[in-house]
C-alpha positions as CSV (number, residue, x, y, z in Angstrom):
1,X,74.4,96.2,47.8
2,X,75.2,93.4,45.3
3,X,76.4,90.1,46.7
4,X,79.1,87.8,45.3
5,X,76.3,85.6,44.1
6,X,74.8,88.5,42.2
7,X,78.1,89.1,40.6
8,X,78.5,85.5,39.7
9,X,75.0,85.3,38.1
10,X,75.8,88.5,36.2
11,X,79.0,86.9,34.8
12,X,76.9,83.9,33.7
13,X,74.4,86.2,31.9
14,X,77.2,87.8,30.0
15,X,77.9,84.5,28.3
16,X,76.4,84.7,24.8
17,X,76.9,81.2,23.6
18,X,76.8,77.7,25.0
19,X,80.6,77.3,24.9
20,X,81.1,80.4,27.1
21,X,78.5,79.1,29.5
22,X,80.1,75.7,29.6
23,X,83.5,77.3,30.4
24,X,81.9,79.3,33.2
25,X,80.2,76.2,34.5
26,X,83.5,74.3,34.7
27,X,85.0,77.1,36.8
28,X,82.0,77.1,39.1
29,X,82.3,73.4,39.6
30,X,86.0,73.6,40.4
31,X,85.4,76.3,42.9
32,X,82.5,74.4,44.5
33,X,84.6,71.3,44.9
34,X,87.3,73.4,46.6
35,X,85.0,75.3,48.9
36,X,84.6,74.5,52.5
37,X,82.2,77.1,53.7
38,X,78.6,75.8,53.5
39,X,77.2,79.2,52.4
40,X,79.8,79.4,49.6
41,X,79.0,75.8,48.5
42,X,75.3,76.7,48.5
43,X,75.8,79.9,46.4
44,X,78.0,78.0,44.0
45,X,75.4,75.2,43.7
46,X,72.8,77.8,42.9
47,X,75.0,79.4,40.3
48,X,75.7,76.0,38.8
49,X,71.9,75.4,38.3
50,X,71.5,78.9,36.9
51,X,74.4,78.3,34.5
52,X,72.8,75.1,33.3
53,X,69.6,76.8,32.6
54,X,71.3,79.8,30.9
55,X,73.2,77.3,28.8
56,X,70.0,75.8,27.6
57,X,68.7,79.3,26.9
58,X,71.8,80.2,24.9
59,X,71.6,77.0,22.9
60,X,67.9,77.5,22.2
61,X,68.6,81.0,20.9
62,X,71.2,79.7,18.5
63,X,68.8,77.1,17.2
64,X,66.0,79.7,16.8
65,X,68.2,81.9,14.6
66,X,68.5,79.2,11.9
């Protein structure tokens, strides 16, 4: 059964460009700052790292196309 973290990571993978990833990352950071549950904070921190890596990947793909 997919977890909320899996759904969050999937939503990050749906971002096709750096701008979309940056927007998703901003939302993750806001939610992380507001979260009180340590498990939620940890999941959001993991998603934040994943989004940063995905953003680099999306930017690299854009550079590679030119």
